[in-house]
C-alpha positions in Angstrom: 21.3 -1.2 8.0 18.4 0.2 10.9 15.1 1.0 11.3 14.9 4.6 11.5 13.1 5.8 15.1 9.5 7.5 14.2 10.2 6.9 10.4 7.4 6.4 7.8 7.4 6.5 4.1 7.8 10.3 4.2 11.2 9.7 5.1 12.3 9.2 1.7 12.9 12.9 0.6 10.0 14.4 -1.8 7.6 11.9 -0.6 4.2 13.0 0.9 1.1 11.0 2.0 -2.3 12.4 2.9 -5.6 10.6 4.1 -9.2 10.9 4.0 -10.8 9.3 6.8 -14.4 8.7 7.0 -15.4 7.5 11.2 -18.6 7.1 10.5 -19.1 5.2 7.5 -15.6 3.5 8.4 -13.7 3.7 4.8 -11.3 6.1 3.5 -8.4 7.1 0.9 -5.0 7.3 1.2 -2.7 9.2 -1.6 0.8 8.7 -1.7 3.0 11.4 -4.2 6.6 11.2 -5.6 9.6 13.4 -7.1 8.9 13.3 -10.6 10.9 11.3 -12.7 10.7 8.0 -10.9 10.9 4.5 -11.8 7.7 2.4 -10.3 7.2 -1.4 -10.5 4.8 -3.9 -9.2 3.6 -7.3 -8.6 0.4 -8.5 -7.4 0.2 -12.1 -5.7 -2.9 -12.2 -4.3 -5.5 -14.3 -6.1 -8.5 -11.3 -6.0 -6.9 -8.1 -6.7 -9.2 -5.2 -8.0 -6.6 -2.4 -9.8 -6.3 0.6 -11.8 -3.0 1.1 -13.7 -1.0 -1.3 -11.9 -0.9 -4.0 -15.0 1.4 -1.0 -17.1 3.9 -1.3 -13.7 5.2 -4.7 -14.9 9.0 -4.9 -16.2 8.5 -4.7 -20.3 5.8 -2.3 -20.2 6.2 1.4 -21.5 5.1 3.5 -18.6 8.0 3.7 -15.7 7.1 7.0 -14.0 4.2 7.4 -11.7 2.7 10.6 -10.8 1.0 9.1 -7.6 -0.4 6.4 -5.6 -3.8 5.5 -4.1 -4.9 2.9 -1.9 -8.7 3.0 -1.0 -11.6 1.5 0.8 -14.9 1.0 -1.0 -14.2 -2.4 -3.0 -13.9 -2.0 -6.8 -16.2 1.6 -6.3 -13.0 3.1 -4.4 -11.4 2.9 -7.9 -13.2 6.3 -8.5 -11.1 8.0 -6.1 -8.3 7.9 -8.9 -10.4 10.1 -11.2 -10.2 13.1 -8.4 -6.6 12.7 -7.9 -6.2 12.6 -12.0 -8.0 15.9 -12.3 -5.9 17.9 -9.7 -2.6 16.3 -11.3 -3.8 17.5 -14.3 -4.5 21.4 -13.4 -1.2 21.0 -11.7 0.5 19.9 -15.1 1.7 16.8 -13.7 1.4 14.2 -15.7 2.5 12.7 -19.5 2.0 14.9 -22.4 0.0 13.7 -25.1 -0.9 14.9 -28.6 -2.6 17.5 -28.5 -1.4 18.6 -25.6 -2.7 16.6 -22.6 -1.7 15.9 -19.8 -2.7 12.2 -18.5 -1.2 11.5 -15.0 -0.6 8.1 -14.3 -1.9 7.3 -10.9 -2.0 3.0 -9.7 -4.6 2.6 -7.7 -5.2 -0.6 -5.7 -8.4 -1.3 -3.4 -9.5 -3.1 0.2 -12.9 -4.6 0.8 -14.2 -2.7 3.7 -18.2 -2.8 2.9 -18.9 -5.4 5.7 -17.5 -3.3 8.5 -19.5 -0.2 8.5 -22.0 1.7 6.1 -21.1 -0.1 3.2 -23.2 2.1 0.8 -20.9 4.7 1.5 -18.0 4.5 -0.6 -15.1 6.6 -1.4 -15.1 8.4 -4.7 -13.2 11.7 -7.0 -14.3 13.9 -4.1 -12.6 12.1 -1.6 -9.8 11.3 -3.8 -9.1 15.3 -4.0 -9.6 15.6 -0.2 -6.9 13.1 0.4 -4.6 14.6 -2.4 -4.5 18.0 -0.9 -3.9 16.9 2.3 -0.7 14.8 1.3 2.5 16.3 3.7 6.1 15.1 4.3 5.1 14.6 7.9 5.5 11.3 9.5 2.5 9.1 8.3 -0.5 9.4 10.4 -1.3 5.2 11.3 -4.1 3.0 12.4 -7.5 3.4 11.6 -7.1 6.1 9.0 -7.3 6.6 5.4 -7.7 3.4 3.4 -7.2 1.5 6.5 -10.4 3.1 8.8 -12.6 0.0 8.3 -9.9 -2.8 7.5 -9.8 -5.8 9.6 -7.6 -9.0 10.0 -7.4 -12.4 11.4 -10.5 -13.7 9.5 -9.8 -17.0 8.1 -11.6 -18.9 10.7 -14.9 -16.0 10.0 -15.7 -12.5 10.3 -16.8 -13.0 14.3 -13.0 -13.2 15.2 -12.0 -10.4 13.0 -9.8 -7.5 14.9 -9.0 -4.2 13.5 -6.4 -3.9 10.5 -5.1 0.0 9.7 -2.4 2.0 7.8 1.2 1.2 9.3 4.7 2.9 8.4 8.2 2.3 8.9 11.5 3.0 7.6 14.7 2.1 7.1 18.4 3.5 6.2 20.8 1.6 4.2 24.5 3.4 3.3 23.5 7.0 2.2 19.6 5.5 1.2 16.2 5.2 2.6 13.7 2.7 2.0 10.2 3.4 3.6 6.7 1.5 3.5 3.5 2.2 3.9 0.9 -0.7 4.7 -3.0 -0.9 4.5 -3.5 -3.9 6.1 -7.0 -6.0 5.4 -6.0 -9.3 5.7 -7.6 -12.7 6.0 -4.6 -14.1 8.0 -3.4 -13.2 11.7 -1.1 -10.4 12.1 2.4 -11.7 13.2 5.8 -9.4 13.9 9.2 -10.1 11.9 10.4 -12.0 14.9 7.3 -14.2 15.2 5.3 -12.4 18.0 1.1 -12.9 17.4 -0.1 -9.3 16.8 -3.7 -10.9 16.6 -3.9 -13.5 18.6 -3.7 -16.4 16.0 -1.9 -19.5 15.9 2.0 -19.6 14.3 0.3 -21.7 12.0 -3.5 -21.5 11.2 -5.0 -24.6 10.0 -6.6 -22.4 7.2 -10.2 -23.4 6.1 -12.1 -20.1 5.7 -15.5 -20.0 6.5 -18.2 -20.1 4.1 -19.6 -16.5 4.9 -16.2 -15.4 3.5 -16.2 -14.8 -0.5 -13.3 -14.0 -1.9 -12.1 -10.7 -2.8 -13.1 -9.5 1.0 -9.6 -9.5 2.1 -6.3 -7.2 0.9 -3.0 -6.4 2.0 -1.8 -2.9 -0.2 2.0 -2.3 0.6 4.1 0.5 -1.2 7.8 0.7 -0.9 9.9 4.1 -2.0 13.1 4.8 -1.7 16.0 7.6 -2.8 18.4 4.8 -4.3 18.7 4.7 -7.7 16.9 1.6 -9.0 15.9 0.3 -12.6 12.9 -1.7 -13.2 14.6 -5.0 -13.3 16.3 -4.2 -9.3 12.6 -3.2 -8.2 11.0 -6.9 -9.6 12.9 -7.9 -7.2 12.5 -5.7 -4.4 9.0 -6.7 -4.9 10.0 -10.0 -4.0 11.3 -9.1 -0.6 8.2 -7.1 -0.1 5.8 -10.4 -0.5 8.6 -12.4 1.3 7.7 -10.0 4.6 4.1 -9.9 3.9 4.4 -14.3 4.0 6.2 -13.9 7.2 4.0 -11.1 8.8 0.3 -12.5 7.5 -0.5 -16.3 8.2 -1.9 -17.1 5.4 -0.9 -14.7 3.0 -1.4 -14.3 -0.8 -4.4 -16.6 -0.8 -7.7 -16.9 -3.3 -9.5 -14.4 -0.9 -6.6 -11.8 -0.9 -6.1 -9.0 -3.5 -2.3 -8.7 -2.0 -0.3 -6.0 -4.1 3.0 -4.5 -3.7 4.4 -1.4 -5.4 7.8 -0.1 -5.3 8.9 3.5 -6.5 12.6 4.4 -7.1 13.1 8.4 -7.0 16.9 9.5 -5.8 20.0 9.4 -7.4 22.1 7.5 -4.4 24.1 4.6 -5.3 23.3 1.4 -3.4 23.8 -2.4 -3.7 19.8 -3.6 -5.0 20.6 -6.5 -2.3 20.7 -4.3 0.1 18.0 -2.3 -0.2 16.2 -5.3 -1.0 16.7 -6.4 2.7 16.0 -3.2 4.1 12.7 -2.9 1.9 12.0 -6.6 3.8 12.3 -5.3 7.3 10.5 -1.9 6.1 7.0 -3.9 5.1 7.0 -6.1 8.1 7.7 -3.0 10.3 4.7 -1.3 8.8 2.6 -4.6 8.9 3.2 -4.5 12.9 2.3 -0.9 13.2 -1.0 -0.9 11.3 -2.4 -2.7 13.8 -0.2 -1.6 17.2 -1.6 2.4 16.4 
């Protein structure tokens, strides 16, 4: 097992990523697409997540295949970006067939709060989602202050005046004959650390966590998507997500607070046979390296 040099989420065959970036308003959208069929699962550990079509990805729910995933700025308004993505997928005939011959794509969407960073009156909507979808490619993921991470900030547990830029990061790890890729949009209330414990945002190893009164709940979120070409079922993906959140807990201090909407989605879109425990450890590293890249680009 090892980190793939210059590897990103798109190292996983068939996975594409595209961004819409508004450098003036400091907001944006990131869209990810996958081979179909696939198996997807999700887990929310933040205390104030805002999502769409994510609750249907927990084990035991009917839908397994997703047709795209969206991370967006704009707070709750950003959920509208999925409308544009769904419309384009419907035109392409990608989605679940329903009675009457209609196509309904499954597009799990999660947002982060960036309204206080740039022009909060400008929020991504269906058109911005459509533009991000049409920019998707299998090229290495563009990182830093782009897409959903354009207006992202970190290290805000002491108050907004201490905030530093967050962003989008991505990384990939090989295990056996398979690949595990991660993309993270990092907008955390916590400071950012490497997997080895190096502070990347200047914060102390253990924060005397006391959020300033200016920081209301829901203004901080880290969103993670993991994809692999290993064949995994919903139960195995659920265990992968545990390790994804473990990695978030190592790299974001603190993580999973009442102030965060921390959410992770995992997608199996291949047929390689690998030990699920090995994939889980690769996911742990890929998520950590993606978080590091988000604030290092």
